[in-house]
N, C-alpha and C positions, 0 to 999 in steps of 0.2 A: 198839401193834399195832392200834389202832382204825382203821376205814375210813370215810371220809366219802363218801357217794354223793350226787352232785348230779345231779338228773334234770330240771333246768329244760328245758322243751321236749320232754321224752321223750314226753309225751302225744300230740304230733303223730306221732311215730314209731309209737306204739301204734295210733293211729287208722288210719294208713296200712296197718297189717297187716290191718285189716278184721275181719269177723266170724269168721274162721277161727282166732282165738286158742284157742278151745276145742279145736279139732282139733290145734293145735300142742302143747297141753299133753299130749294123749294120745300123741303121737309124740316128745315132748321128749327131746333128747339131753343127758345130763348127764355131765360129766367125772367119772371115778371118783376119789373122794376117796382120798388116800394113794397113788395110783398114781405110781410113780417114786421114792418115798422110799427103797426098798430096791434100786432098780435102778441100777447104776453109770452115771455120766454118760458119754455117748458110746457106750453099748452098744446102743441101740435102732436096728435096721437093717431094711431091706426091700430087695427086688430093685431095683437102680439103673435109672432111666429117663434116657436121654440126650436132652436137648432142645437143638436147634441154633438159635442166635439168627440174626437178620437178617444179621449180619456174620460168621457162621460160627463163633462160640464155642460150645463144647460145655459145657452146663450139667449138673451132676450133680443129679439129683432122685431122690426116693424116695417111693413111694406106699404108704400103709397102707390096705388095702381093708377094707370092712365085713364083719363076720362074717355067715355065712349066716343065722343065727337073727335077727340084727338086721334084715337085709334083708327077711325075711318079715314082721316086725312093722310095717315102714314102709308107709304108705298111698300112697307115691309109687312110680310104676313105675321099674324099675331104670334105664332110660335117662335118666330125669329126676332121678335121685338127686343129692343135694347133695354137693359137694366143698368142703372148706375148705383153702385154700392159705395156708401160712405163709411170710412173707418176712422174713429176718433182717436184722440191722443191720451197720454198719460194723465191719470187722475181726473179725467173728464168723463162725459158720457154722451150718448147719441144726441142729446138736446143741444150740444154745442154747434150743430149744423143748422141752427134755427133759420138763418136767412137763406141758406141753400135749399132747405126743405120747403120753406114757404114759396121760394121763387120757382121751383120746379114742380110743385105739387099739382097733380092732374095733367101736367105737360108730358111727362115721361115717367116710366116705372122706376121708382127709387127704393133702395133698401138701406135702412139704418140699423145698426146693432151695437149693443154694449159689449165691449171686450171683456174677457173673463175677469172676474173679481171687481168689475166696474159697474156702476149703474144698477140695473135690475138683473144682471147676469149672476150666475152662481159663483161662489167663492172657489178659487183654485188652490190646489196644494202649492206650497212655496216652490218646490222643485220644477213646477211647470209654468212658473211666471217668467218666461223667457221670450225674446223676440222670435226665436225659431218656432216656439209653440204658437205664437200669434199668427205666424204664417200658415201653420197647419190649420188653425181655427178658421182663417180666412178662406182656405180651400173648402172647408165644410160649408161655410156660408154661401159660397158660389154654387156648390153642388145642390144645396137645399133651397136656395132662394132665387136663383137665376136660371130659369129654364132655357133661355137663349143666351146670346153673347152679352158681355158686360163691360162697363167702364169702371175702373177702381179709382176712388179718390180718397187719399189718406192725409190726415193732418198729424204732424209730429210723430208720435209712436205709431199712429196709423199708417204713415208713409213707410216706416220701418217694417211694418207687418207686410206691406205690399212687396218690398224689396226682399224680405225673407221668402215670400212665396215665389218670387222670380228665381231665387237660388234653388229652391226645392223642386219647382215644377216649371222650368223654362218653356216646356212644350205648350203651356196654356196661352202664352203670349203670342198673339197673331192668329189664334184660333178661337178659344173661348173668351179671352181677354182682348178687347179691341181698342183700348185706350187707358191711359193712366194719368192721374193728377197727383203730384207730390207737393204738399203744402207745408212750409215751415218744418222741414225734416232733414234727415241726413242718413248716410249709409255707414257712418263711422267717424272716428276722430273726435267724438263728443266729450267734453269735460262734464262728467255727470253732476258735479257739484253745482253747475249752473242751473240745473233743473229745479233744485230746491232753494238755493240761495244765490241768485244770479248776481248779486252785488258783491259776492266774494271775488277777489282777484282771480283772473283766469289762471289755471294751473295749480292754484292752491285749493280751490273748492273741492275737487274730487277726493283729495286725501283727507282733508279736515272733515268735510261733510260725511264722507264714507264712514269714518269712525263714529261720528255723532249719530248717524242713522242706526248703526249696529247697537249702540248704547241705548238709544231711545226706543228701539224696537222692543226691548225687554219690558218697558213700561208704556206700551202703546196706548193703553186705555187712559192713562194719565195725560199723555200727549194729546189725545183726541179731546179731552175735556179742556185742556189749556188752549187749544186752537179756538174753541168756542168763546173762552173768556177773552182772548186777545183779538176780538173781531176788528176793532178800530185799526190796530197796527197791521193786521192781516190784509185789510182793505188797501192800505197804502202800498204794501208789498205786492199785492195782486195787480194794482194799477201800474206799478213800476215795471214789473217783469212781463205782464201780459200784453200791455199796450204801449205804443210809441207816442202817439199824439193824445190830446185830450179827448175823452169819450164820455158819453152820458154816464152818470153814476150808476144807473141800473145795469149797464154793461159790466161794470166792475163787480157789482153785487152778484150778478148771474154767474160769472166765472168763479168768484169766491165760493158761492154756494155749491157748485159742482166739486170744487177742490175739497171743500170741507166735508162733503158727503162721502168722500173716499176715505175709509179708515186708514190710519197711519200704518197699520200692519200691512195693508196692500201696497202703500207707497214704498215701504221697506222691502217687500217681496220682489218688486220689479226693479228697484234701484240698481242692483248689481249688473243687470243685463245691459245697461247703457255704457258701462265702463269697458266692456269686452266687445262691443259691437264693432265689426269691421267687415263690411260687405260691399265696398266699392268695386271689388273685382267681379261682382255679379249684376251690376246695373246695366251693362251694355245690352243685355237681352231686351230691356225696355224700349230700345230703339226699333224693335220690330213693329211697334204700334205708336200712334200719336201720343206723345207724352208732354205734359205741361208741368213745369217747375215754377212754383210761386213762393215768394218770401218777402217779408217786410224788411226794409233796410235798417230798422232799429230793433231787430229781433235779438234779444239778449240771451236766448237759449240755444236755438239752432241758427247761428248767425248767417248772414248773407253769403259768406265764403262757402258754407256747406251747400247752399243752393247753386252757386256758380260751379262748384266742383261736380255736382250731379249733372248739371246742364252740359258741362264739358265732356262728361264721360257717357252720356246717353245720346247716341247719334240721332240727329233730326229733332231733338227736343226744343221746346220754346222755353223762354225764361221771362217771367213777369216779376219785376222788382217794384214793390209798392213803397214809394218814398215816405219815410217817417213812420211806417207802421211797425208794430211789434209782433210778438209770437202769435197772438190771437187775431191774425190778419183776416181770418174767415168771418169775424165779427166787425172788426175795425174798418176794413175796406171791402165789405161784402159785395158792393156793387162791382168793383173791379175784379174781384175773385170770380163772381158769377159770370161776368163777361168773358173771362178767360176760359171758364168751364164751358160756356156756350160754344166757343171755338173748338174746344176739345171734343165735345159731343158731336158737333157738326162733322168733324173729320172722321170720327168713329162711325157715324151714320153713313158717310160717303163710302167707306170701305165695305160696309155691309151691303149697300145698294149696288156696289160694283161686282159683288160675288156672282 
């Protein structure tokens, strides 16, 4: 359960925050410890916000507003208040942020949304199921759900969405976007076969699984039925690839239910995007803002090497390595992840207060 924090280059990020660090400490937002432990998974809700993308897809979003007392304590004017936008990963939905949502609820304005074709969002045409399109979608979320500056936090495919946005609109970073959290993600070099069958040997999975996905797509309704029949085996696979250490059984069930709720046709639509992803040339722009990179050391999908490469190529970024944790580190090590996000939000707040 030990956690290794690597902060090489973090001094540059701290220096960029300027002399307002003392102010940031006074208005520091800290996720509530233990929040979410007794709250059933999937039960945190707020009034839906419908966000329409450039190609007309209706994205389901939910906004947790700041409690009145918290707003009065902040030294920032209401119209400039910070929003934290959480972007989920492949085949998941906004509920995956359970512990982050519970921890920050009422403390700071947060936005959670289902990516296209996921959760409660509308189904996308296959040709628009790309990482670049997800970056465009994220811009629309920012425009429609964040009246002031924002921090972006992405897990897995959600992190890729943020990196796509950085490529498309670098001018947003340092102005509208004042902080970034990249969790269990990469900007390229991913063996896509690991996403579906992480136990397949590295280098073999992409070729073999790619052919299998194309074949199975033609009978996706049968595949969906088979996934329900094979629940016991699927639970074992979910535990193996999603987590590193032993976790409570209901964690495994929760992740499996999100995966199982995503139709195989959607899985197949997005699958090719991972094989062609190569955006490491565009991550340097994230160095304009405080950036936290987080990964479990036993992540079987986006391995620790991806996180270390992101950290090395984003000036001033911090790196949190969660010892023994897997891909779903946001659940498995939620206390450590939230503590790192606390630091990120504090640095973002300090920048705003220094303006």
